[in-house]
NUBA-156909 format. One record per residue: residue number from 1; residue in three letters; y, x, z of N, C-alpha, C in turn. Coordinates in Angstrom, 2 decimals. Layout:
REM residues N
+------+------+---------+---------+---------+---------+---------+---------+---------+---------+---------+
| guza | voti |     npy |     npx |     npz |    capy |    capx |    capz |     cpy |     cpx |     cpz |
+------+------+---------+---------+---------+---------+---------+---------+---------+---------+---------+
|  NUM |  ALA |       Y |       X |       Z |       Y |       X |       Z |       Y |       X |       Z |
...
+------+------+---------+---------+---------+---------+---------+---------+---------+---------+---------+
//
This chain:
REM residues 143
+------+------+---------+---------+---------+---------+---------+---------+---------+---------+---------+
| guza | voti |     npy |     npx |     npz |    capy |    capx |    capz |     cpy |     cpx |     cpz |
+------+------+---------+---------+---------+---------+---------+---------+---------+---------+---------+
|    1 |  MET |   -0.87 |    0.48 |    0.25 |    0.24 |   -0.35 |   -0.03 |    0.61 |    0.89 |    0.89 |
|    2 |  LYS |    1.48 |    1.64 |    0.93 |    2.41 |    2.69 |    0.96 |    3.02 |    3.25 |   -0.86 |
|    3 |  GLU |    1.94 |    3.90 |   -1.08 |    1.71 |    4.75 |   -2.66 |    3.18 |    3.02 |   -3.41 |
|    4 |  ASN |    2.21 |    2.25 |   -3.27 |    3.11 |    0.73 |   -4.00 |    4.47 |    0.81 |   -3.61 |
|    5 |  ILE |    4.86 |    1.01 |   -2.31 |    6.28 |    0.91 |   -2.11 |    7.01 |    1.68 |   -2.86 |
|    6 |  ASN |    6.48 |    3.55 |   -2.43 |    7.03 |    4.20 |   -2.95 |    7.28 |    4.22 |   -4.41 |
|    7 |  ALA |    6.54 |    3.98 |   -5.39 |    6.83 |    3.68 |   -6.72 |    6.96 |    3.13 |   -7.09 |
|    8 |  LEU |    7.48 |    1.55 |   -6.49 |    8.94 |    0.97 |   -7.10 |   10.07 |    1.07 |   -6.49 |
|    9 |  ASP |   10.07 |    2.49 |   -5.32 |   10.89 |    2.41 |   -4.88 |   12.04 |    3.68 |   -5.42 |
|   10 |  GLU |   10.37 |    4.36 |   -6.29 |   11.34 |    5.63 |   -7.35 |   12.22 |    4.95 |   -8.50 |
|   11 |  ILE |   11.65 |    3.61 |   -8.73 |   11.98 |    3.51 |  -10.29 |   12.48 |    2.27 |   -9.74 |
|   12 |  SER |   13.38 |    2.19 |   -8.77 |   14.06 |    0.68 |   -8.48 |   15.65 |    2.18 |   -7.70 |
|   13 |  LYS |   14.81 |    2.83 |   -7.87 |   16.54 |    4.09 |   -7.51 |   16.65 |    4.96 |   -9.26 |
|   14 |  GLY |   15.61 |    4.99 |  -10.58 |   16.01 |    5.35 |  -11.69 |   16.70 |    3.78 |  -12.39 |
|   15 |  SER |   16.32 |    2.25 |  -11.60 |   16.90 |    1.44 |  -12.63 |   18.11 |    1.77 |  -12.16 |
|   16 |  SER |   18.59 |    1.62 |  -11.23 |   20.22 |    1.55 |  -10.00 |   20.55 |    2.79 |  -10.87 |
|   17 |  MET |   20.29 |    4.25 |  -10.83 |   21.10 |    5.17 |  -12.26 |   20.95 |    4.51 |  -12.62 |
|   18 |  GLY |   20.52 |    3.86 |  -13.28 |   21.29 |    3.27 |  -15.21 |   21.67 |    2.51 |  -15.18 |
|   19 |  MET |   21.36 |    1.08 |  -13.94 |   23.58 |    0.32 |  -14.64 |   24.32 |    1.61 |  -13.84 |
|   20 |  ASP |   24.48 |    2.47 |  -12.27 |   25.39 |    3.02 |  -12.25 |   26.20 |    3.82 |  -13.95 |
|   21 |  ALA |   25.54 |    4.07 |  -13.83 |   25.95 |    5.13 |  -15.35 |   26.34 |    4.26 |  -16.07 |
|   22 |  ILE |   25.81 |    3.90 |  -16.34 |   26.85 |    2.56 |  -17.87 |   27.85 |    2.27 |  -17.20 |
|   23 |  ASN |   27.85 |    1.59 |  -15.51 |   29.14 |    1.11 |  -15.19 |   30.51 |    2.66 |  -14.84 |
|   24 |  PHE |   29.79 |    3.46 |  -14.99 |   30.81 |    4.75 |  -15.22 |   31.42 |    4.76 |  -16.27 |
|   25 |  VAL |   30.71 |    4.43 |  -17.60 |   30.43 |    5.51 |  -18.38 |   31.79 |    4.19 |  -19.59 |
|   26 |  LEU |   31.57 |    3.16 |  -19.01 |   31.77 |    1.63 |  -20.00 |   33.63 |    2.06 |  -20.93 |
|   27 |  ASP |   33.55 |    1.93 |  -19.53 |   35.12 |    1.70 |  -19.60 |   35.46 |    3.21 |  -20.60 |
|   28 |  LYS |   35.02 |    4.46 |  -20.55 |   35.46 |    4.88 |  -21.56 |   34.54 |    4.97 |  -23.48 |
|   29 |  VAL |   34.31 |    3.81 |  -23.65 |   33.97 |    3.51 |  -24.82 |   34.12 |    2.91 |  -25.81 |
|   30 |  GLU |   34.80 |    3.43 |  -27.28 |   35.86 |    2.20 |  -27.95 |   35.53 |    1.62 |  -28.38 |
|   31 |  ASP |   33.74 |    2.24 |  -29.51 |   33.13 |    1.45 |  -30.28 |   32.44 |    0.10 |  -30.23 |
|   32 |  GLU |   32.50 |   -0.89 |  -30.68 |   32.04 |   -1.77 |  -30.65 |   30.44 |   -1.90 |  -30.10 |
|   33 |  ASP |   30.42 |   -1.75 |  -31.08 |   28.55 |   -2.38 |  -31.01 |   28.23 |   -1.26 |  -30.23 |
|   34 |  PHE |   28.23 |    0.32 |  -30.25 |   28.08 |    1.20 |  -28.60 |   28.20 |    0.74 |  -27.57 |
|   35 |  LYS |   28.98 |   -0.34 |  -27.57 |   29.53 |   -0.96 |  -26.21 |   28.26 |   -2.25 |  -26.25 |
|   36 |  ASN |   28.67 |   -3.10 |  -27.32 |   27.17 |   -3.71 |  -27.15 |   25.64 |   -3.36 |  -26.30 |
|   37 |  VAL |   25.42 |   -2.07 |  -27.61 |   24.19 |   -1.14 |  -26.98 |   24.10 |   -1.08 |  -26.04 |
|   38 |  ILE |   25.50 |   -0.68 |  -24.94 |   25.02 |    0.05 |  -23.75 |   25.25 |   -1.63 |  -22.17 |
|   39 |  GLU |   25.32 |   -2.17 |  -22.76 |   25.70 |   -3.99 |  -22.82 |   24.02 |   -4.00 |  -22.18 |
|   40 |  THR |   23.94 |   -4.08 |  -22.59 |   22.82 |   -4.51 |  -23.24 |   21.59 |   -3.99 |  -21.77 |
|   41 |  GLN |   21.62 |   -2.53 |  -22.41 |   19.90 |   -1.31 |  -21.52 |   20.77 |   -2.30 |  -20.28 |
|   42 |  TYR |   21.89 |   -2.10 |  -19.69 |   22.52 |   -2.11 |  -18.71 |   21.48 |   -3.87 |  -18.01 |
|   43 |  ASP |   21.70 |   -4.55 |  -18.82 |   20.95 |   -6.37 |  -19.00 |   19.61 |   -5.84 |  -19.10 |
|   44 |  LYS |   19.15 |   -4.91 |  -19.26 |   17.98 |   -4.47 |  -18.86 |   17.60 |   -3.79 |  -17.07 |
|   45 |  TYR |   18.02 |   -2.78 |  -17.44 |   18.40 |   -2.31 |  -15.81 |   18.31 |   -3.40 |  -15.15 |
|   46 |  LYS |   19.34 |   -4.32 |  -15.18 |   19.56 |   -5.29 |  -14.08 |   17.93 |   -6.23 |  -14.57 |
|   47 |  LYS |   17.11 |   -5.96 |  -15.31 |   16.32 |   -7.31 |  -15.18 |   15.11 |   -6.98 |  -14.11 |
|   48 |  MET |   15.20 |   -5.75 |  -14.40 |   13.83 |   -4.78 |  -14.30 |   13.92 |   -4.67 |  -12.89 |
|   49 |  SER |   15.56 |   -4.63 |  -12.22 |   15.06 |   -4.48 |  -10.69 |   15.17 |   -5.43 |  -10.20 |
|   50 |  GLU |   15.38 |   -6.94 |  -11.07 |   15.09 |   -7.67 |  -10.18 |   13.26 |   -8.63 |   -9.66 |
|   51 |  ARG |   12.80 |   -7.81 |  -11.21 |   11.21 |   -7.55 |  -10.80 |   10.43 |   -6.39 |   -9.49 |
|   52 |  ILE |   11.67 |   -5.52 |   -9.45 |   10.83 |   -4.59 |   -8.45 |   10.86 |   -5.97 |   -7.85 |
|   53 |  LYS |   12.37 |   -6.12 |   -7.21 |   12.55 |   -6.60 |   -5.53 |   11.37 |   -7.72 |   -5.55 |
|   54 |  ASP |   11.37 |   -8.38 |   -6.30 |   10.18 |   -9.61 |   -6.70 |    9.11 |   -8.88 |   -5.84 |
|   55 |  LEU |    9.00 |   -8.49 |   -6.53 |    7.37 |   -7.33 |   -6.31 |    7.32 |   -6.51 |   -5.35 |
|   56 |  TYR |    8.63 |   -5.96 |   -4.74 |    8.50 |   -5.13 |   -3.71 |    8.71 |   -6.15 |   -3.21 |
|   57 |  HIS |    8.59 |   -7.10 |   -2.54 |    8.27 |   -8.44 |   -1.14 |    6.90 |   -8.80 |   -1.02 |
|   58 |  LYS |    6.24 |   -8.31 |   -1.81 |    4.84 |   -8.79 |   -1.77 |    4.02 |   -8.09 |   -1.04 |
|   59 |  TYR |    4.66 |   -6.32 |   -0.90 |    4.07 |   -5.10 |   -0.24 |    4.84 |   -5.27 |    0.65 |
|   60 |  ASN |    5.76 |   -5.62 |    0.97 |    7.25 |   -4.92 |    2.45 |    7.82 |   -6.23 |    2.51 |
|   61 |  SER |    7.73 |   -6.92 |    3.04 |    9.36 |   -7.77 |    3.33 |    9.63 |   -8.05 |    4.46 |
|   62 |  ASP |   10.10 |   -7.00 |    4.96 |   10.91 |   -6.51 |    6.27 |   12.14 |   -5.95 |    5.02 |
|   63 |  ASP |   11.74 |   -4.80 |    4.25 |   13.29 |   -4.35 |    3.18 |   13.01 |   -4.52 |    1.88 |
|   64 |  GLU |   13.96 |   -3.43 |    1.93 |   14.79 |   -4.18 |   -0.13 |   13.95 |   -2.27 |   -0.83 |
|   65 |  PRO |   14.13 |   -2.60 |   -1.82 |   13.85 |   -1.62 |   -1.96 |   15.24 |   -0.46 |   -2.34 |
|   66 |  HIS |   14.61 |    1.36 |   -2.47 |   16.00 |    1.79 |   -2.98 |   16.86 |    2.44 |   -3.69 |
|   67 |  GLU |   17.98 |    2.58 |   -3.24 |   18.66 |    2.37 |   -4.91 |   19.14 |    3.86 |   -4.77 |
|   68 |  THR |   20.69 |    3.56 |   -5.46 |   20.68 |    5.20 |   -5.32 |   22.24 |    5.26 |   -4.24 |
|   69 |  GLY |   21.75 |    6.27 |   -2.93 |   22.87 |    6.17 |   -2.47 |   23.99 |    6.82 |   -2.49 |
|   70 |  ALA |   24.70 |    6.75 |   -1.94 |   26.51 |    6.61 |   -1.81 |   26.33 |    8.17 |   -2.28 |
|   71 |  MET |   26.26 |    9.02 |   -2.14 |   26.75 |   10.32 |   -3.00 |   25.62 |   10.78 |   -4.09 |
|   72 |  THR |   24.34 |    9.91 |   -4.32 |   24.29 |   10.27 |   -5.19 |   25.72 |    9.23 |   -6.18 |
|   73 |  LYS |   25.67 |    8.06 |   -6.27 |   26.71 |    8.03 |   -7.15 |   28.38 |    8.69 |   -7.65 |
|   74 |  MET |   28.58 |    9.06 |   -6.69 |   29.28 |    9.64 |   -6.17 |   29.60 |   11.32 |   -7.52 |
|   75 |  MET |   28.72 |   12.13 |   -6.88 |   27.58 |   12.95 |   -7.95 |   27.75 |   12.06 |   -8.99 |
|   76 |  THR |   26.92 |   11.33 |   -9.36 |   27.06 |   10.91 |  -11.06 |   28.73 |   10.91 |  -11.14 |
|   77 |  TRP |   29.00 |   10.38 |  -10.61 |   30.65 |    9.31 |  -11.00 |   31.38 |   11.23 |  -11.43 |
|   78 |  TYR |   31.17 |   11.45 |  -10.52 |   31.98 |   13.26 |  -10.76 |   31.65 |   13.52 |  -12.58 |
|   79 |  GLY |   30.27 |   13.98 |  -11.87 |   29.83 |   14.65 |  -13.93 |   30.47 |   13.99 |  -14.56 |
|   80 |  VAL |   29.91 |   12.52 |  -14.24 |   29.49 |   11.34 |  -15.87 |   32.01 |   12.42 |  -16.15 |
|   81 |  ASN |   32.57 |   11.77 |  -15.28 |   34.25 |   11.60 |  -15.53 |   34.66 |   12.94 |  -15.65 |
|   82 |  MET |   33.81 |   14.29 |  -15.61 |   34.70 |   15.61 |  -16.05 |   33.59 |   15.99 |  -17.56 |
|   83 |  LYS |   32.71 |   15.23 |  -17.79 |   31.94 |   15.77 |  -18.81 |   32.42 |   15.10 |  -19.76 |
|   84 |  THR |   33.30 |   13.60 |  -19.37 |   34.20 |   13.19 |  -20.54 |   35.25 |   13.42 |  -20.85 |
|   85 |  LEU |   35.70 |   14.22 |  -19.64 |   37.25 |   14.32 |  -19.44 |   38.35 |   15.09 |  -21.56 |
|   86 |  THR |   36.81 |   15.55 |  -22.07 |   37.93 |   16.06 |  -23.50 |   36.97 |   15.74 |  -24.31 |
|   87 |  ASP |   35.98 |   15.08 |  -24.33 |   34.75 |   14.15 |  -25.79 |   34.68 |   12.74 |  -25.03 |
|   88 |  LYS |   34.86 |   11.97 |  -25.45 |   34.45 |   10.84 |  -24.64 |   33.55 |    9.58 |  -26.43 |
|   89 |  SER |   33.24 |   11.12 |  -27.46 |   32.75 |   10.73 |  -28.27 |   31.47 |    9.19 |  -28.06 |
|   90 |  ASN |   31.16 |    9.06 |  -29.09 |   29.80 |    8.45 |  -28.82 |   28.64 |    8.91 |  -28.61 |
|   91 |  SER |   28.83 |   10.53 |  -29.28 |   27.72 |   10.90 |  -28.86 |   27.82 |   11.85 |  -28.28 |
|   92 |  LYS |   28.46 |   12.09 |  -26.97 |   28.90 |   13.19 |  -25.72 |   27.99 |   12.03 |  -24.70 |
|   93 |  ILE |   28.93 |   10.43 |  -25.50 |   27.76 |    8.85 |  -24.55 |   26.81 |    9.28 |  -24.39 |
|   94 |  SER |   26.48 |    8.68 |  -25.17 |   24.86 |    8.71 |  -25.90 |   24.61 |    9.66 |  -24.96 |
|   95 |  GLU |   24.46 |   11.84 |  -25.02 |   24.52 |   12.73 |  -24.95 |   23.25 |   12.45 |  -22.98 |
|   96 |  LEU |   24.77 |   12.08 |  -23.12 |   24.51 |   11.57 |  -20.53 |   23.64 |   10.91 |  -20.60 |
|   97 |  LEU |   24.11 |    9.64 |  -20.98 |   22.75 |    8.31 |  -21.08 |   21.80 |    8.86 |  -21.17 |
|   98 |  LEU |   21.00 |    9.96 |  -22.57 |   20.04 |   10.29 |  -22.31 |   19.11 |   11.15 |  -21.56 |
|   99 |  GLN |   20.60 |   11.95 |  -21.29 |   19.97 |   12.62 |  -20.36 |   19.53 |   12.07 |  -19.12 |
|  100 |  GLY |   19.97 |   10.59 |  -18.62 |   19.00 |   10.42 |  -17.20 |   17.95 |    9.29 |  -17.45 |
|  101 |  THR |   18.31 |    8.62 |  -18.46 |   16.84 |    8.14 |  -19.44 |   15.47 |    9.00 |  -19.37 |
|  102 |  ASN |   15.82 |   10.40 |  -20.08 |   14.62 |   11.01 |  -19.65 |   13.81 |   11.92 |  -18.30 |
|  103 |  MET |   15.33 |   11.52 |  -17.28 |   14.45 |   11.21 |  -15.85 |   13.89 |   11.01 |  -15.73 |
|  104 |  GLY |   14.11 |    9.70 |  -16.32 |   13.71 |    8.15 |  -15.07 |   11.63 |    8.04 |  -15.70 |
|  105 |  ILE |   12.11 |    8.78 |  -17.32 |   10.67 |    8.88 |  -17.99 |   10.00 |    9.21 |  -16.78 |
|  106 |  ILE |   10.68 |   10.46 |  -17.12 |    9.30 |   11.36 |  -16.58 |    8.91 |   11.64 |  -15.19 |
|  107 |  GLU |    9.74 |   11.28 |  -14.82 |   10.03 |   10.13 |  -13.27 |    8.00 |    9.49 |  -13.34 |
|  108 |  GLY |    8.69 |    7.76 |  -13.75 |    8.12 |    7.05 |  -14.30 |    6.58 |    7.50 |  -14.55 |
|  109 |  ARG |    6.46 |    8.12 |  -15.00 |    5.25 |    8.94 |  -16.56 |    4.42 |    9.92 |  -14.79 |
|  110 |  LYS |    5.20 |   10.81 |  -14.22 |    3.93 |   11.09 |  -12.58 |    3.74 |    9.77 |  -11.83 |
|  111 |  ILE |    4.45 |    8.72 |  -12.07 |    3.73 |    7.70 |  -11.26 |    1.98 |    7.78 |  -11.34 |
|  112 |  LEU |    2.74 |    7.40 |  -13.48 |    0.75 |    6.26 |  -13.87 |    0.43 |    7.60 |  -13.89 |
|  113 |  ASN |    0.10 |    8.73 |  -13.58 |   -0.21 |    9.90 |  -13.46 |   -1.72 |   10.70 |  -12.82 |
|  114 |  ASN |   -0.24 |   10.64 |  -11.25 |   -1.05 |   11.19 |  -10.11 |   -0.32 |    9.94 |   -9.39 |
|  115 |  LYS |   -0.26 |    8.66 |   -9.03 |   -0.73 |    8.03 |   -8.12 |   -1.85 |    7.16 |   -7.48 |
|  116 |  GLU |   -2.26 |    6.41 |   -6.99 |   -2.90 |    4.85 |   -6.75 |   -1.99 |    4.10 |   -6.47 |
|  117 |  ILE |   -2.37 |    3.26 |   -7.25 |   -0.78 |    1.97 |   -7.53 |   -1.81 |    0.35 |   -7.76 |
|  118 |  SER |   -1.15 |   -0.26 |   -7.43 |   -1.85 |   -1.61 |   -7.16 |   -1.83 |   -1.90 |   -9.18 |
|  119 |  LYS |   -2.51 |   -2.65 |   -9.67 |   -2.68 |   -2.36 |  -11.00 |   -0.82 |   -3.42 |  -11.19 |
|  120 |  GLU |   -0.91 |   -4.67 |  -10.66 |    0.24 |   -5.37 |  -11.12 |    1.73 |   -4.16 |  -10.78 |
|  121 |  VAL |    1.66 |   -3.43 |   -9.97 |    2.15 |   -1.85 |   -9.64 |    2.77 |   -1.32 |  -11.09 |
|  122 |  ARG |    1.38 |   -0.86 |  -11.23 |    0.55 |    0.36 |  -12.21 |    1.72 |   -0.46 |  -13.52 |
|  123 |  ASN |    0.96 |   -1.40 |  -13.95 |    2.00 |   -2.70 |  -14.82 |    2.94 |   -2.64 |  -15.22 |
|  124 |  LEU |    4.26 |   -3.10 |  -13.63 |    6.11 |   -3.52 |  -13.71 |    6.05 |   -1.20 |  -14.12 |
|  125 |  VAL |    5.11 |   -0.32 |  -13.51 |    6.34 |    1.09 |  -13.74 |    5.52 |    1.67 |  -14.57 |
|  126 |  SER |    4.40 |    0.77 |  -15.79 |    4.95 |    1.59 |  -17.58 |    5.82 |    0.62 |  -17.64 |
|  127 |  GLU |    6.53 |   -0.82 |  -17.75 |    6.83 |   -1.36 |  -18.15 |    8.60 |   -1.18 |  -18.54 |
|  128 |  TYR |    7.79 |    0.12 |  -16.80 |   10.10 |    0.50 |  -17.40 |   10.27 |    1.53 |  -17.86 |
|  129 |  VAL |    8.45 |    2.57 |  -18.44 |    8.07 |    3.31 |  -18.85 |    9.03 |    3.44 |  -20.05 |
|  130 |  THR |    8.65 |    2.43 |  -20.68 |    8.67 |    1.37 |  -21.83 |    9.86 |    1.55 |  -22.80 |
|  131 |  MET |   10.89 |    0.80 |  -21.23 |   11.96 |    0.63 |  -21.64 |   12.67 |    1.67 |  -21.47 |
|  132 |  GLN |   12.69 |    2.54 |  -21.08 |   13.30 |    4.04 |  -20.13 |   12.86 |    4.48 |  -22.02 |
|  133 |  GLU |   11.77 |    4.38 |  -22.94 |   11.00 |    5.15 |  -24.01 |   12.02 |    4.20 |  -25.12 |
|  134 |  GLU |   12.52 |    3.24 |  -25.80 |   13.06 |    3.07 |  -26.59 |   14.77 |    2.19 |  -26.61 |
|  135 |  SER |   15.02 |    2.78 |  -24.78 |   16.09 |    2.97 |  -24.76 |   17.16 |    4.27 |  -25.26 |
|  136 |  VAL |   15.59 |    4.95 |  -25.52 |   15.70 |    6.75 |  -25.69 |   16.17 |    6.52 |  -27.45 |
|  137 |  GLU |   15.52 |    5.89 |  -28.32 |   15.56 |    5.88 |  -29.70 |   16.72 |    5.24 |  -30.07 |
|  138 |  VAL |   16.85 |    4.46 |  -28.78 |   18.35 |    3.14 |  -29.52 |   19.93 |    5.21 |  -29.64 |
|  139 |  LEU |   19.46 |    5.25 |  -28.19 |   20.82 |    6.26 |  -27.36 |   20.30 |    7.22 |  -28.70 |
|  140 |  LYS |   19.69 |    8.11 |  -30.07 |   19.30 |    9.25 |  -30.12 |   20.29 |    8.44 |  -32.09 |
|  141 |  LYS |   20.28 |    7.38 |  -32.21 |   20.95 |    6.82 |  -33.39 |   22.85 |    7.81 |  -33.39 |
|  142 |  TYR |   23.53 |    7.41 |  -31.57 |   24.60 |    7.62 |  -31.18 |   24.59 |    8.61 |  -31.32 |
|  143 |  LEU |   23.49 |    9.77 |  -31.03 |   23.92 |   11.51 |  -30.94 |   25.10 |   11.99 |  -32.00 |
+------+------+---------+---------+---------+---------+---------+---------+---------+---------+---------+
//
């Protein structure tokens, strides 16, 4: 049961970080098509977070899934602002989002390859990884 909670916590943090990163770059995006793409990705992260929360309560009714902490959010915000200070192009923003997305894929794959988790948690982690991999394909078009 602990492995299920840990797995859900990890993908919850990944989804939370994805939403934070999108929020931090959204006001820098001038291209409406690209803005629509990343808003759609935000919605996917939000829906995934809701599904994680629903499943999490099956394994731990006393707590909420972990999200990114205040320090991590602050560091992400600072990093995004510094890296887009002189370059707010679609390519730069796509690159930043891809870096985070790839970290999510790696973490999800580690869970799938190394953890003894229930079938329903495994399925949700697998969907999370697939969602991330699809995001990579979309974001690559903007590099």
